[in-house]
C-alpha positions in Angstrom: 0.5 0.5 -1.8 -2.8 -2.8 -1.6 -2.2 -6.3 -1.2 -1.6 -16.3 2.3 0.4 -18.9 4.3 0.0 -20.5 7.8 2.2 -21.7 10.6 2.6 -21.4 14.4 1.2 -18.4 16.2 3.0 -16.3 18.8 2.0 -16.8 22.4 1.3 -13.8 24.5 0.3 -15.4 27.7 2.0 -15.4 31.1 5.5 -16.6 31.4 6.0 -17.5 27.7 9.5 -17.4 26.4 9.8 -16.4 22.7 12.9 -16.8 20.6 12.2 -14.9 17.4 15.0 -14.4 14.8 17.6 -13.6 17.5 15.5 -11.4 19.8 14.7 -13.0 23.2 11.9 -11.9 25.5 10.1 -13.2 28.5 6.6 -11.7 28.3 4.5 -12.0 31.4 1.2 -10.2 30.7 -0.5 -8.9 27.5 -0.7 -5.5 29.1 3.0 -5.1 29.2 3.8 -5.7 32.9 6.4 -8.1 34.2 10.0 -8.8 33.5 11.6 -9.5 30.1 15.1 -10.0 28.9 16.9 -7.1 27.1 16.5 -7.3 23.3 19.5 -8.2 21.2 21.3 -5.0 20.3 20.9 -3.8 16.7 17.6 -5.7 16.3 14.6 -3.8 15.1 11.2 -5.4 15.8 8.5 -4.2 13.4 4.8 -5.0 13.6 3.8 -5.2 9.9 0.2 -5.1 8.8 -0.1 -8.5 7.2 1.4 -11.8 6.1 3.2 -11.4 2.7 2.1 -13.5 -0.2 5.3 -12.8 -2.0 8.6 -10.9 -1.8 8.9 -10.9 -5.5 8.9 -7.2 -6.6 7.2 -8.1 -9.9 4.3 -9.9 -8.2 3.9 -7.8 -5.0 0.8 -5.7 -4.6 0.4 -5.1 -0.8 1.8 -2.4 1.4 3.0 -4.8 4.0 5.0 -6.6 1.3 6.5 -3.3 0.3 7.8 -2.6 3.8 10.0 -5.7 3.5 10.8 -5.6 -0.2 12.0 -2.0 0.1 14.6 -3.1 2.6 15.8 -6.0 0.4 15.7 -4.3 -3.0 16.3 -0.8 -4.4 15.3 0.9 -7.7 17.0 3.6 -9.7 15.7 6.0 -7.0 14.8 5.3 -3.4 13.1 7.0 -0.5 14.8 9.3 2.0 13.4 9.4 5.6 10.7 11.9 4.5 9.6 9.6 1.7 11.0 11.8 -1.1 13.1 10.4 -4.0 16.9 10.4 -3.8 19.5 8.5 -5.8 19.3 4.8 -5.4 21.0 2.5 -7.9 21.2 5.5 -10.2 23.8 7.9 -8.9 22.8 10.6 -11.4 20.4 11.3 -14.3 19.5 13.8 -17.0 16.4 14.4 -19.1 15.9 15.8 -22.6 14.3 19.2 -23.0 10.9 17.6 -23.9 11.0 15.3 -20.9 10.7 12.1 -23.1 14.2 10.7 -22.9 16.1 10.1 -19.7 19.7 8.8 -19.1 20.5 7.1 -15.8 24.1 6.5 -14.7 24.2 3.5 -12.4 26.5 3.4 -9.4 29.2 0.7 -9.1 27.1 -1.8 -7.1 26.7 -5.6 -6.7 24.0 -8.0 -5.7 24.1 -9.6 -2.3 25.8 -12.6 -3.8 28.6 -10.4 -5.2 27.4 -10.5 -8.8 27.6 -7.1 -10.6 24.4 -5.2 -10.9 24.0 -3.9 -14.4 21.5 -1.9 -16.6 20.4 -5.3 -18.0 18.9 -6.2 -14.6 16.5 -3.4 -14.9 15.5 -4.3 -18.5 14.9 -7.9 -17.4 12.7 -6.8 -14.5 10.7 -4.4 -16.5 10.1 -6.8 -19.3 9.1 -9.4 -16.8 6.4 -7.3 -15.1 5.0 -6.5 -18.5 4.9 -10.1 -19.7 1.2 -10.9 -19.9 2.0 -14.5 -18.7 3.1 -13.1 -15.3 -0.4 -11.6 -14.8 1.2 -9.0 -12.4 -1.3 -6.7 -10.6 1.0 -3.8 -11.3 1.6 -4.6 -14.9 0.0 -1.2 -15.7 2.5 0.7 -13.6 5.4 0.9 -16.2 3.0 2.1 -18.9 4.8 5.4 -18.7 7.6 3.6 -20.6 7.4 3.7 -24.4 5.5 0.6 -25.9 4.9 -0.8 -22.4 1.1 -1.1 -22.8 1.1 -3.0 -26.1 3.8 -5.3 -24.7 1.6 -6.1 -21.8 -1.3 -6.7 -24.2 0.9 -9.2 -26.1 1.0 -7.0 -29.2 4.7 -6.3 -29.1 7.7 -8.3 -27.9 9.5 -7.3 -24.7 12.5 -6.2 -26.7 10.3 -3.3 -28.1 10.3 -1.6 -24.7 11.6 2.0 -24.7 14.6 1.2 -22.5 18.2 0.5 -23.6 21.3 -0.7 -21.8 23.9 1.6 -23.4 26.5 -0.2 -21.3 26.6 -2.0 -17.9 26.2 1.3 -16.0 24.2 3.4 -18.4 20.4 3.1 -18.9 18.5 5.1 -21.5 14.7 5.3 -21.0 12.1 6.6 -23.4 8.7 7.7 -22.1 5.2 7.7 -23.7 4.7 11.2 -22.3 6.4 13.6 -19.9 6.1 12.6 -16.3 7.1 15.1 -13.6 6.6 12.3 -11.1 9.0 9.8 -12.8 11.6 9.9 -10.0 8.9 8.9 -7.5 7.6 6.2 -9.7 11.0 4.6 -10.0 11.0 3.9 -6.3 8.1 1.5 -6.7 8.7 -2.3 -6.3 7.5 -3.0 -9.9 10.3 -0.8 -11.2 13.1 -2.4 -9.2 15.8 -4.5 -10.8 15.9 -8.3 -10.5 18.9 -10.6 -10.3 18.4 -12.3 -13.6 21.0 -15.0 -12.9 19.0 -16.1 -9.8 15.4 -15.7 -11.1 16.2 -17.8 -14.2 18.0 -20.5 -12.3 15.5 -20.8 -9.4 12.2 -19.9 -11.0 9.5 -19.0 -8.4 11.7 -20.4 -5.6 14.1 -17.5 -6.0 12.3 -15.6 -3.3 12.8 -18.3 -0.6 15.4 -17.8 2.2 18.7 -19.1 1.0 17.9 -18.3 -2.6 16.9 -14.6 -2.3 19.4 -12.2 -3.8 18.8 -8.5 -3.4 20.6 -5.2 -3.8 19.1 -3.4 -0.7 20.4 -2.6 2.7 19.3 -6.0 4.1 19.3 -9.7 3.0 16.5 -12.2 3.7 17.5 -14.7 6.3 14.4 -16.6 7.3 10.6 -16.6 6.8 8.3 -18.5 9.2 4.8 -18.0 7.7 2.4 -16.1 9.9 5.1 -15.8 12.5 8.0 -13.6 11.3 10.5 -12.7 8.6 14.1 -11.9 9.4 16.4 -9.7 7.3 20.1 -9.1 8.2 22.4 -6.4 7.2 23.8 -6.7 3.7 27.6 -6.2 3.9 27.7 -5.7 0.1 25.2 -2.8 0.1 26.8 0.3 -1.3 26.1 2.3 1.8 26.5 -0.5 4.3 28.8 1.7 6.5 26.0 4.0 7.3 23.4 1.3 8.1 23.0 1.1 11.9 20.8 -2.0 12.3 22.1 -5.5 12.3 18.8 -7.2 11.6 15.1 -6.4 11.1 12.3 -8.8 12.2 8.9 -8.2 10.6 5.8 -9.7 12.3 2.4 -10.0 10.6 0.2 -8.1 13.1 -3.3 -8.2 11.7 -4.7 -8.0 15.3 -3.9 -4.4 16.1 -5.1 -4.6 19.7 -2.8 -7.5 20.3 0.0 -5.7 18.6 -0.4 -2.8 21.0 -0.1 -5.2 23.9 3.0 -6.6 22.4 4.4 -3.1 21.9 3.8 -2.4 25.6 5.4 -5.7 26.6 8.6 -4.8 24.7 8.1 -7.3 21.9 7.7 -4.6 19.2 9.6 -1.4 18.7 7.1 -0.1 16.1 3.6 -1.2 15.1 2.6 -0.2 11.6 -1.1 0.3 12.4 -3.0 1.3 15.6 -6.3 0.0 16.9 -8.5 2.9 16.3 -10.8 2.0 19.2 -7.9 2.5 21.6 -6.7 5.8 20.1 -8.1 7.9 23.0 -6.3 5.6 25.5 -3.0 5.9 23.6 -3.3 9.6 23.3 -3.9 10.0 27.0 -1.5 7.4 28.4 1.2 7.0 25.8 1.1 10.1 23.6 4.8 9.7 22.8 3.9 6.8 20.5 1.9 8.7 18.0 2.6 11.5 15.5 -0.5 11.6 13.2 0.1 13.4 9.9 -2.1 13.3 6.8 -1.5 10.3 4.6 -2.1 9.7 0.9 -4.3 6.8 1.8 -8.0 6.3 0.9 -10.4 4.0 2.6 -13.3 3.2 0.4 -16.3 1.0 -0.3 -16.0 -0.9 -3.6 -18.9 -2.4 -5.4 -18.8 -5.0 -8.2 -19.9 -3.2 -11.4 -19.5 -6.3 -13.5 -22.8 -7.9 -12.4 -26.2 -7.0 -11.0 -27.3 -5.2 -9.0 -24.4 -2.8 -8.7 -24.2 -2.2 -12.4 -27.3 -0.1 -11.8 -26.3 3.6 -11.3 -29.3 4.2 -9.1 -28.2 1.5 -6.6 -24.6 2.8 -6.5 -25.9 6.3 -5.9 -28.1 5.1 -3.1 -25.2 3.3 -1.4 -23.1 6.5 -1.6 -26.0 8.6 -0.2 -26.5 6.2 2.7 -23.0 6.5 4.1 -22.7 9.0 6.9 -19.0 9.7 6.7 -18.9 12.2 9.5 -20.5 9.7 11.9 -17.8 7.2 11.0 -14.9 9.6 11.4 -16.2 11.3 14.5 -17.5 8.3 16.5 -16.2 5.0 15.0 -12.6 5.9 14.1 -12.0 9.2 16.0 -8.3 9.5 15.1 -8.5 12.5 12.8 -9.5 10.8 9.5 -11.0 13.2 6.9 -14.4 12.3 5.5 -14.0 11.6 1.8 -16.4 12.9 -0.8 -13.9 12.3 -3.7 -11.1 9.9 -4.7 -7.9 11.9 -4.6 -6.7 12.9 -1.1 -6.2 16.5 -0.1 -2.8 18.1 -0.6 -1.8 15.7 -3.4 1.0 17.2 -5.4 0.2 19.3 -8.5 -3.6 18.7 -8.2 -6.1 21.5 -8.0 -8.7 19.6 -5.9 -12.2 20.9 -5.4 -13.9 18.0 -7.0 -16.6 16.3 -4.8 -19.9 14.5 -4.9 -22.8 16.8 -5.6 -24.6 15.6 -2.4 -21.7 16.7 -0.1 -23.7 19.7 1.2 -27.0 17.9 1.4 -28.3 17.2 5.0 -28.0 13.5 5.8 -31.8 13.0 6.3 -32.3 14.3 2.8 -29.7 12.0 1.5 -31.3 8.9 2.9 -34.7 10.0 1.6 -33.2 10.4 -1.9 -31.5 7.0 -1.5 -34.8 5.3 -0.6 -36.4 6.9 -3.7 -33.7 5.6 -6.0 -33.9 2.1 -4.5 -37.6 2.0 -5.1 -37.1 3.1 -8.7 -34.6 0.2 -9.0 -37.3 -2.2 -7.8 -36.5 -2.5 -4.1 -38.2 -1.3 -1.0 -39.4 -2.2 2.5 -41.1 -5.4 1.2 -38.3 -6.3 -1.3 -34.9 -5.6 0.2 -31.6 -6.0 -1.5 -29.7 -8.8 0.1 -26.0 -8.7 -0.5 -22.6 -9.3 1.2 -20.0 -6.9 2.5 -16.4 -8.1 2.7 -13.9 -6.7 5.1 -10.2 -7.4 5.6 -8.2 -8.4 8.7 -10.5 -10.5 10.8 -9.0 -9.4 14.1 -8.9 -5.6 13.7 -11.9 -4.2 15.6 -12.1 -0.9 13.7 -12.9 -2.6 10.4 -15.7 -4.6 12.1 -17.0 -1.5 13.8 -17.0 0.5 10.6 -18.7 -2.4 8.7 -21.3 -2.7 11.5 -22.1 1.0 11.2 -22.3 0.8 7.4 -24.6 -2.2 7.8 -27.0 -0.1 9.8 -26.8 2.8 7.3 -27.5 0.5 4.3 -30.4 -1.1 6.1 -32.2 2.3 6.2 -32.2 2.3 2.4 -33.5 -1.3 2.0 -30.1 -3.0 1.7 -29.3 -5.9 4.0 -25.6 -6.6 3.9 -24.0 -9.7 5.5 -20.5 -8.9 6.8 -17.9 -11.3 5.6 -14.5 -10.9 7.3 -11.4 -12.6 5.8 -7.7 -12.6 5.9 -6.2 -9.6 4.1 -4.5 -11.7 1.5 -7.6 -13.6 0.6 -9.6 -10.4 0.7 -7.5 -8.6 -1.9 -7.2 -11.7 -4.1 -11.0 -12.0 -4.3 -11.7 -8.4 -5.1 -8.9 -8.3 -7.8 -10.8 -11.2 -9.4 -14.1 -9.4 -9.0 -15.4 -12.2 -6.7 -17.4 -10.0 -4.4 -20.6 -7.8 -4.1 -19.4 -5.1 -1.8 -16.1 -4.7 0.0 -14.0 -2.2 2.0 -10.5 -2.0 0.6 -7.9 0.7 1.2 -5.4 2.2 -1.2 -2.1 3.7 -0.3 -0.3 5.9 -2.8 2.7 4.4 -4.7 3.8 8.0 -5.4 2.6 11.5 -4.8 0.4 12.2 -7.8 -3.4 12.1 -8.4 -3.0 9.7 -11.3 -1.9 7.0 -8.8 -5.5 7.1 -7.4 -7.3 7.6 -10.7 -5.4 4.7 -12.3 -7.4 2.4 -10.1 -10.3 2.9 -12.4 -8.7 2.6 -15.8 -10.4 0.0 -17.9 -8.9 -3.5 -17.4 -6.4 -2.3 -14.7 -5.0 -4.9 -12.4 -6.3 -3.0 -9.3 -9.6 -2.0 -10.8 -11.5 -3.9 -8.2 -15.0 -3.1 -9.2 -14.4 -3.6 -12.9 -15.4 0.0 -13.8 -15.0 1.0 -17.4 -15.8 4.3 -19.1 -14.0 5.3 -22.4 -14.6 8.9 -21.6 -12.7 8.6 -18.3 -9.9 6.6 -20.0 -9.5 9.3 -22.7 -9.4 12.1 -20.2 -6.9 10.3 -17.9 -4.7 9.6 -20.9 -5.0 13.2 -22.1 -3.8 14.4 -18.7 -0.9 12.0 -18.7 0.2 13.3 -22.1 0.0 17.0 -21.0 3.5 18.4 -20.2 2.0 21.5 -18.5 1.6 20.9 -14.7 -1.4 23.2 -14.4 -3.5 22.0 -17.4 -2.6 18.4 -16.6 -4.0 18.9 -13.1 -7.2 20.3 -14.5 -7.6 17.3 -16.8 -7.0 14.9 -13.9 -9.7 16.8 -12.0 -12.1 16.4 -14.9 -11.3 12.6 -15.0 -12.1 12.4 -11.3 -15.4 14.3 -11.9 -16.4 11.5 -14.4 -15.7 8.9 -11.7 -17.9 10.7 -9.2 -20.7 11.2 -11.7 -20.6 7.5 -12.4 -20.6 6.6 -8.7 -17.6 4.3 -9.5 -16.8 3.9 -5.8 -17.9 5.1 -2.4 -14.9 6.8 -0.7 -15.1 6.7 3.1 -12.2 8.7 4.6 -8.6 9.7 4.1 -6.1 8.5 6.7 -3.7 10.1 9.0 -0.7 8.1 10.1 -1.4 5.4 12.6 2.1 4.2 13.4 3.0 3.5 17.0 6.7 4.3 17.4 8.8 4.0 20.6 10.9 7.2 21.2 14.1 5.2 21.3 13.6 4.4 17.6 15.6 7.0 15.7 15.3 7.9 12.1 11.6 7.1 11.7 9.8 10.1 10.3 6.1 10.4 9.7 5.4 11.2 6.0 2.6 11.4 3.6 3.5 8.1 1.8 4.0 6.3 5.1 7.2 4.7 3.8 10.0 4.0 6.3 13.1 2.2 5.2 15.1 0.4 7.8 18.3 1.7 6.2 17.6 5.0 8.1 16.6 3.5 11.4 18.7 3.2 14.5 18.0 2.1 18.1 19.1 4.0 21.1 19.9 0.9 23.1 20.4 2.8 26.4 17.0 4.4 26.0 15.4 1.1 25.1 16.8 -0.6 28.1 15.4 2.2 30.4 12.0 2.1 28.6 11.7 -1.7 28.9 13.2 -2.0 32.4 
């Protein structure tokens, strides 16, 4: 769930007083010692992975944006604390026997400005994300809807979309093919409704504080770029009576080491990512903070297939062979990550698995020898080395630098000299989406629990197809799987599609994540789950326990 502004930075030095969206602290040392004032009751301080580029559900493409948007907006379905779909704006639904037609009955709900929320708001949003002029990264996501793909290609008008507002509270949806994962898809930001009356009146400015109108449990109050975003409880939310928090403050914490110090100092209640280099220290000294569970998250090396030299299969294969995944997961990021020899994470729903690179069982010295041979065949060697660049995200996160440095040494053995280029996460993802890179290390977090969500990254022309991979055989197999209503044979077709990717060396998967959230025990309602989705609607703060912890 992949995926650009600047302002004042937070001070963490001795005796610095911070007033951040209503929460007051007096932090004395980065390590967490010293006195600090008691946090304002009902305020949840969340360390988020990056600075949002947008809070527009149509244009969002980053996980850290989703953390916020999911509190401000809600689709037909939404996530429970375990990350599973439950009724959202739809209070009920029914599907036809063939699974191609769905009817959703909307609950009696309003936007945060009091305007009625209707089925037309969903139609407006879905047509907007598919409008080719929007150039939305997730424009491919609603392709499950009938006629969505030709609409996005400009071949049909938005009115041809297979969705109809029967009345204000009834929405009929026609699908291109059966989708057993539809209810999970409908939780995604690109499928959320939009307040048409605000978007059309304000244009791009509709997402600014004071203009933003949502239908979620919280309302946007302020946004200080590169500092914090504050959302306050939405009194018009249909389940407001059960929302325990008064406000949520999101901080862009790209420096995970500094975020840990802020957590210890009482400035954060939760940090979305941990500094892998400090995992052993955390496990020994603050084990109550961590609950690592397998995640549907892939860390990978992407290469640009749209230009030389990585359009050469031999070079891509050599890069893949050169990566010692076990050395990275055992020594560089020893937090329980699983070495990845394929694209789809283990334990993905309705997927047979078992697909892997043919070299998985080959001893590492034999891999490097084969990689050197392939590089020589491609015209490189000790006297003619391939000089390239390797982009990483999040300039302050030590683990990315450490992994990149290790990979740099591994590549050097096979005659590849890679210069490491760190950049802000927003810039990083923008560049790779525009294919403006040689090699890069992106991550992908599942939007829903299905193998297609990972394989869709490689569909020809896809908005998140970073390397520009294209193979008609892969596209056909993936589409055949999507059209198959049988769960078992569909899974086999998806596995066959993944096998094509691996044969083409379309990417170089590194490892699959486990959850890296640091959560204070006084934060109630936060449950580790495979999607790593946590809506503030379910969160409560045990104020007495927090006071004792931070005393």
